[in-house]
C-alpha positions in Angstrom: 34.8 -14.9 -8.7 31.7 -13.1 -9.8 30.3 -10.0 -8.2 26.6 -10.3 -7.1 24.6 -7.1 -6.7 23.0 -6.7 -3.2 19.5 -6.9 -4.6 20.3 -10.4 -5.9 22.1 -11.7 -2.8 19.4 -11.4 -0.1 19.8 -14.9 1.3 23.6 -14.4 1.9 22.9 -11.0 3.5 20.2 -12.5 5.8 22.7 -15.3 6.7 25.4 -12.8 7.6 22.9 -10.9 9.8 22.0 -14.1 11.6 25.6 -15.0 12.1 26.4 -11.6 13.6 23.6 -12.1 16.2 24.7 -15.7 17.1 26.3 -16.4 20.4 27.3 -20.1 20.7 28.7 -20.0 24.2 30.1 -23.3 25.7 27.2 -25.5 24.4 28.2 -28.3 22.2 24.9 -28.6 20.5 23.5 -25.6 18.6 19.9 -25.0 17.5 19.2 -25.6 13.8 18.7 -22.4 11.8 16.0 -22.8 9.0 16.1 -20.4 6.1 13.0 -19.9 4.0 12.7 -18.2 0.6 9.8 -15.6 0.6 8.0 -14.2 -2.4 8.5 -10.7 -1.0 11.5 -9.1 0.8 11.3 -10.0 4.5 13.9 -8.1 6.6 12.6 -7.9 10.1 10.7 -11.2 10.4 13.1 -12.8 12.8 13.3 -9.8 15.0 9.6 -9.2 15.1 8.9 -12.8 15.9 11.4 -12.6 18.8 9.8 -9.5 20.3 6.2 -10.5 20.0 6.4 -11.5 23.7 7.4 -7.9 24.5 4.9 -6.0 22.4 5.2 -2.9 24.5 8.7 -2.5 23.2 9.1 -1.4 19.6 11.3 -3.9 17.7 13.2 -1.0 16.1 13.8 1.0 19.3 17.5 0.2 19.5 18.1 1.2 15.9 16.2 4.5 16.4 18.0 5.4 19.5 21.4 4.8 17.9 20.5 7.0 14.9 19.1 9.7 17.2 21.7 10.0 20.0 24.3 7.3 19.1 23.6 5.3 22.2 23.4 1.5 22.7 21.3 -0.5 25.2 23.0 -0.9 28.6 23.2 -4.7 28.2 24.7 -4.6 24.7 28.2 -6.2 24.3 30.7 -5.3 21.6 29.1 -7.7 19.1 25.6 -6.4 19.8 26.9 -2.8 19.2 28.5 -3.8 15.9 25.3 -5.4 14.8 23.2 -2.3 15.6 25.7 -0.1 13.7 25.5 -2.3 10.7 21.7 -2.5 10.7 21.4 1.2 11.2 23.0 1.8 7.8 19.8 0.4 6.3 17.5 2.8 8.1 16.9 6.6 8.2 15.1 9.1 10.4 12.7 11.6 8.9 10.2 13.8 10.7 10.7 11.7 13.9 9.7 8.5 12.1 12.0 5.5 11.4 12.1 4.3 7.8 13.7 1.3 6.1 15.7 2.2 3.0 14.5 0.3 -0.1 15.1 0.1 -3.8 14.9 3.2 -6.0 15.0 5.5 -2.9 11.7 4.2 -1.5 11.3 4.5 2.3 9.2 1.9 4.2 7.7 3.1 7.5 8.7 0.9 10.5 5.7 -0.1 12.7 5.1 -2.6 15.5 3.1 -5.8 15.0 0.1 -4.2 16.8 0.3 -1.1 14.6 0.5 -3.2 11.4 -2.6 -5.1 12.5 -4.4 -1.9 13.2 -3.5 -0.5 9.7 -4.7 -3.6 8.0 -7.9 -3.6 10.0 -8.7 0.0 9.0 -8.0 -0.6 5.4 -10.0 -3.8 5.0 -12.6 -3.7 7.7 -12.7 -0.2 9.0 -15.4 2.5 8.7 -15.1 2.6 4.9 -14.0 -1.0 4.2 -17.2 -3.0 3.7 -19.1 0.0 2.3 -16.9 1.2 -0.5 -16.5 -2.2 -2.3 -13.4 -1.0 -4.0 -15.3 1.5 -6.1 -14.2 4.9 -4.8 -10.6 4.8 -5.9 -9.3 2.8 -8.9 -6.2 4.7 -9.9 -5.1 2.3 -12.6 -8.6 1.2 -13.8 -7.6 1.1 -17.4 -4.3 -0.8 -16.8 -5.3 -3.4 -14.2 -2.7 -5.5 -12.3 -3.4 -9.2 -12.6 -3.6 -11.1 -9.3 -2.6 -9.5 -6.0 1.0 -8.7 -6.7 0.7 -4.9 -6.7 2.6 -2.7 -4.2 1.8 0.8 -3.2 4.7 2.9 -1.8 5.9 6.4 -1.2 9.2 7.4 -2.8 11.8 9.9 -1.7 10.0 12.8 -3.6 6.8 12.3 -1.6 4.9 10.6 -4.5 2.6 7.6 -4.1 3.7 4.9 -6.6 1.8 1.8 -7.6 4.0 -1.1 -8.8 2.8 -4.1 -10.7 4.7 -6.6 -8.6 6.7 -7.1 -5.4 9.9 -6.5 -7.2 8.8 -2.9 -7.6 10.4 -2.4 -11.0 7.4 -1.5 -13.2 5.4 1.5 -12.0 1.8 1.5 -13.4 0.6 4.7 -11.6 1.8 7.6 -9.6 0.4 10.7 -7.9 2.9 12.7 -9.9 2.9 15.8 -7.6 5.3 18.5 -8.5 5.2 20.7 -5.4 8.2 20.9 -3.1 8.1 18.5 -0.2 10.2 19.3 2.9 9.0 16.8 5.5 8.0 13.1 5.6 4.9 12.2 3.6 2.2 9.9 5.0 -0.8 8.3 3.2 -4.0 8.1 5.2 -7.5 6.6 4.6 -9.9 9.0 6.2 -13.3 8.1 7.6 -14.9 10.0 4.8 -13.5 7.5 2.3 -10.9 10.1 1.1 -7.4 8.6 0.6 -4.9 11.5 1.2 -1.2 12.0 0.9 -0.1 14.6 3.5 3.1 16.2 4.7 3.3 14.7 8.2 4.5 17.8 10.1 2.5 20.6 8.4 -0.5 18.3 7.7 -0.7 19.9 4.2 -2.6 17.7 1.8 -0.5 17.1 -1.3 -2.9 14.8 -3.1 -6.3 13.3 -2.4 -8.5 10.6 -4.1 -11.5 12.9 -3.9 -10.0 14.9 -6.7 -10.0 11.8 -8.9 -13.3 9.9 -8.3 -14.4 6.9 -10.3 -18.1 6.0 -10.5 -19.0 6.9 -6.8 -19.9 10.2 -5.3 -19.5 10.3 -1.5 -20.6 13.0 1.0 -18.2 15.9 0.9 -16.8 15.0 -2.5 -16.8 17.9 -5.0 -17.8 17.5 -8.7 -16.7 20.4 -10.8 -13.8 22.6 -11.7 -11.1 24.1 -9.6 -10.3 27.2 -11.7 -7.0 27.8 -9.9 -5.4 24.4 -10.3 -7.4 23.3 -13.4 -8.5 20.0 -11.7 -11.7 18.6 -13.2 -13.6 16.3 -10.9 -16.2 14.1 -12.6 -17.8 10.6 -12.3 -17.0 8.0 -14.9 -19.0 4.7 -15.1 -17.6 1.3 -15.2 -17.3 -0.4 -18.6 -19.5 -3.3 -17.4 -20.8 -4.8 -14.2 -17.5 -6.6 -13.5 -15.1 -4.3 -15.4 -14.0 -1.1 -13.6 -12.4 0.3 -16.8 -13.8 3.6 -18.0 -17.3 3.2 -19.5 -19.6 5.1 -21.7 -21.2 7.5 -19.2 -19.8 10.6 -17.6 -21.2 13.1 -15.0 -19.6 16.5 -15.2 -20.3 20.2 -14.5 -20.5 22.3 -17.6 -19.4 25.9 -16.5 -20.5 27.6 -19.7 -23.3 30.2 -19.3 -24.7 29.4 -15.9 -23.1 26.2 -14.5 -25.1 22.9 -14.7 -24.5 19.2 -14.3 -24.7 17.0 -17.3 -24.8 13.2 -17.7 -23.1 12.4 -21.0 -23.2 9.2 -23.1 -19.9 9.4 -24.9 -19.9 13.1 -26.2 -23.7 13.3 -26.4 -25.8 15.0 -23.7 -28.0 12.4 -22.1 -29.5 14.2 -19.0 -29.2 17.6 -17.5 -29.6 18.7 -13.9 -30.9 21.9 -12.5 -28.5 24.8 -13.2 -26.9 27.1 -10.7 -28.2 28.6 -8.5 -30.0 25.8 -6.6 -32.9 26.5 -4.3 -32.0 25.4 -0.8 -34.1 22.6 0.6 -33.5 19.9 3.2 -34.1 16.2 2.6 -32.1 13.2 3.4 -29.3 14.9 1.5 -28.3 18.6 1.6 -27.1 19.7 -1.8 -24.9 22.7 -2.5 -23.8 24.3 -5.8 -20.9 26.8 -5.5 -20.0 29.2 -8.3 -17.1 31.5 -7.5 -13.9 32.8 -9.1 -11.9 30.0 -7.6 -14.2 27.0 -7.9 -17.4 25.8 -9.6 -18.7 22.6 -8.0 -21.6 20.7 -6.6 -21.5 18.6 -3.4 -23.8 17.1 -0.8 -23.8 16.2 2.9 -26.0 13.9 4.9 -28.4 15.6 7.3 -28.2 12.7 9.7 -24.5 11.8 10.1 -25.3 8.4 11.4 -26.6 7.5 7.9 -24.2 6.2 5.3 -25.1 7.2 1.7 -23.5 7.0 -1.7 -24.4 7.9 -5.2 -23.2 5.6 -8.0 -23.2 6.1 -11.7 -23.5 2.5 -13.0 -22.4 1.1 -16.3 -25.9 1.5 -17.8 -26.0 5.2 -17.2 -28.3 5.1 -14.1 -27.7 7.3 -11.2 -28.3 5.2 -8.1 -28.8 6.7 -4.6 -28.1 4.1 -2.0 -28.2 3.9 1.8 -26.3 1.4 3.9 -28.5 -1.0 6.0 -26.4 -2.2 8.8 -28.8 -5.0 9.8 -28.6 -6.6 6.3 -25.0 -5.7 5.6 -26.2 -4.4 2.2 -26.8 -1.2 0.2 -30.5 -0.4 -0.4 -31.4 1.8 -3.3 -33.9 4.5 -2.5 -33.9 6.5 -5.7 -32.6 6.0 -9.3 -32.8 7.9 -12.5 -33.3 8.8 -15.2 -36.7 7.2 -15.0 -39.1 9.4 -17.1 -39.0 10.3 -20.8 -38.7 14.0 -19.8 -35.4 13.1 -18.0 -33.8 12.5 -21.3 -32.0 15.6 -22.6 -34.1 17.7 -25.1 -36.8 15.0 -25.3 -39.1 17.6 -26.9 -36.5 19.2 -29.1 -35.8 22.9 -29.5 -38.3 25.4 -28.0 -40.3 22.4 -26.7 -41.5 21.8 -23.1 -41.8 18.4 -21.5 -44.4 17.6 -18.8 -43.7 14.3 -17.0 -47.2 14.4 -15.4 -48.7 13.8 -18.8 -47.0 10.4 -19.3 -49.5 7.7 -20.1 -52.3 10.3 -20.3 -51.5 12.3 -23.5 -48.4 13.4 -25.4 -45.9 14.9 -22.9 -44.5 17.5 -25.2 -45.8 21.1 -26.0 -44.2 24.0 -27.8 -43.3 27.2 -25.9 -45.5 30.2 -26.4 -45.1 31.7 -29.9 -43.9 28.3 -31.4 -45.4 25.4 -33.2 -44.3 21.8 -34.1 -41.8 21.7 -36.9 -43.5 18.5 -38.2 -47.2 18.0 -37.3 -47.0 14.4 -38.4 -44.1 13.6 -36.1 -45.8 15.2 -33.1 -49.5 14.3 -33.6 -49.2 10.8 -35.2 -45.7 9.4 -34.5 -45.4 11.1 -31.0 -41.9 12.0 -31.8 -41.0 15.6 -30.8 -37.2 15.3 -31.3 -37.5 17.7 -34.3 -38.6 20.4 -32.0 -40.6 23.6 -32.6 -40.2 26.7 -34.9 -41.5 30.2 -34.4 -45.0 30.9 -35.7 -45.4 33.4 -38.5 -41.7 33.4 -39.0 -41.9 35.1 -42.4 -44.8 37.5 -41.7 -44.2 38.7 -38.2 -41.2 40.2 -36.3 -40.2 40.0 -32.7 -37.9 43.0 -32.9 -39.2 46.5 -32.3 -42.6 45.5 -33.5 -44.8 45.5 -30.5 -43.5 42.2 -29.2 -43.5 41.2 -25.5 -43.0 38.3 -23.1 -45.3 35.4 -22.0 -44.7 33.8 -18.6 -44.1 30.0 -18.5 -44.5 28.8 -14.9 -42.7 26.2 -12.8 -40.0 24.8 -15.1 -36.5 23.6 -15.1 -35.0 26.5 -17.1 -33.7 25.7 -20.6 -30.1 24.7 -21.2 -28.0 27.6 -19.9 -25.1 26.8 -22.2 -26.6 29.4 -24.5 -27.5 31.8 -21.7 -25.6 34.7 -20.1 -25.9 36.6 -16.8 -26.9 40.1 -17.7 -26.4 41.2 -14.1 -26.2 39.6 -10.7 -28.2 42.4 -9.1 -31.1 43.6 -11.2 -34.9 43.9 -10.7 -37.3 41.8 -12.8 -38.5 45.0 -14.6 -35.0 46.0 -15.6 -34.2 42.4 -16.6 -37.1 42.5 -19.1 -36.0 45.9 -20.5 -32.5 44.5 -21.1 -33.8 41.5 -22.9 -36.2 43.6 -25.0 -33.3 45.9 -26.1 -31.5 42.9 -27.7 -33.4 41.3 -30.5 -31.3 38.1 -30.1 -32.7 37.6 -26.5 -35.3 34.9 -26.8 -36.1 34.5 -23.1 -35.1 35.7 -19.6 -35.6 34.7 -15.9 -35.2 36.7 -12.7 -33.6 34.5 -10.0 -32.6 35.1 -6.4 -28.9 34.5 -5.8 -28.3 32.5 -2.6 -25.9 34.0 -0.1 -25.8 37.3 -2.0 -29.1 38.8 -1.0 -29.7 39.9 -4.6 -31.7 39.0 -7.7 -29.9 38.1 -10.9 -31.0 38.4 -14.6 -30.3 35.4 -16.8 -31.1 35.7 -20.5 -31.0 33.2 -23.5 -29.5 34.0 -26.8 -30.0 30.8 -28.7 -32.3 27.8 -29.0 -34.2 27.0 -25.8 -33.5 23.3 -25.2 -34.6 20.9 -22.5 -37.3 22.9 -20.8 -39.1 20.6 -18.3 -42.1 21.2 -16.0 -41.1 21.0 -12.3 -44.0 21.5 -9.9 -41.9 22.2 -6.7 -38.4 23.3 -7.8 -39.2 25.2 -11.0 -38.7 28.9 -12.0 -40.9 31.2 -14.0 -39.3 32.1 -17.4 -40.5 34.7 -19.8 -40.5 33.8 -23.5 -40.3 36.5 -26.3 -43.3 36.4 -28.6 -44.6 38.6 -31.4 -47.5 41.1 -30.9 -50.2 38.7 -32.2 -49.2 36.0 -29.8 -48.9 38.5 -27.0 -52.4 39.8 -27.7 -53.8 36.2 -27.7 -52.4 35.5 -24.2 -53.6 38.8 -22.8 -57.0 38.2 -24.3 -57.2 34.8 -22.7 -55.8 36.1 -19.5 -53.7 33.0 -18.9 -50.1 32.0 -18.6 -48.5 29.0 -20.4 
């Protein structure tokens, strides 16, 4: 005689269950019982099939009632009661919900056929189903499961666990939450596209997919840094059109200096957004940029909530803004970038300024006031400004305590703020200039209104000015430090740069 573990003896267990439910009576002929081997464990198939005609009654109600108050159905005979008691040992109650005990402490939520159909409909064809195309959450994107054998479950510690097969022996991913969980945990797919793990009774969110985006940014999703938890939220492109593994491009908030969004190619800066603080404006999308002690992040909402929008970082490094067209059942792209040479980070090099309006007219690069091209040949003949600019009269003239001043450069995306610092969050433009003048390392400054604070801040640069770009509508005026000769030239001409 050889002992067979329960996990390897499911057919015998199922047969014993059927036998305990069987009542032959006085009939001489009995109905043939057909057993089928299933690829996945199938415990309640017979009971569900039997109760489909009575869908108002939950198939597990007798088991639940026995576990709750130790009562049996009025029509139950001794054999029925024995069967209910035996089946009840395989179930447990938690938070008012009935769960089936499974391998390794996993609990499977018991639902009716109608509930299961509703769940599947919400997952595959609900509000987010056809729109997301599987892009928003790819937890195991670099360790894919071949075929459709994966199983997602919640274990006894409240963690979501993804297994590679129906045997549920090899975990490939887990939420790995460490907080103490008191009540039953439930996984929900919200209409926003956020997949959340919540404590059922308290509704406390233990984990959410919006904290771990892939290549798609949805309304309400935050990109940035939670300075309390240390969670970094960023976009990562696919490796190719058909491969969701991590690709070459990354969109992330850089919190150094004044926070700003960067598009990276590998470790190299590829494109830079407008730094904090953003000027508020209303378009199809309403952007916000939050910079507080707890969090630094950018997010967006849709002005018309009936419109479905997404922003996708594709495998080629393009940011694609798309809107869902219900009549076509397709996404329509309404904006994409980068599209101009000035969109490329530091296209005109150090101390250069790029003007996209000059494209196809004349060279799009200029040097900031008080600077000249490092290589005249590169700029004037080769039209290559990557070498940047250097200060004029570097050896013969000083910009420190020698009659120097500042020249205004109008309507620009301010230079890379990684080498800038906030002198003060409440300071007049005159005092801001004085503070920059006192420090010979201060190469430029800008006076900016701080949204929501009712004050004007002073931001100063203490390194190379990189990636200054002309922006007609959304730009700021910066003031660049020049020597006395350059200052006199601009005053004589009576112009700004």
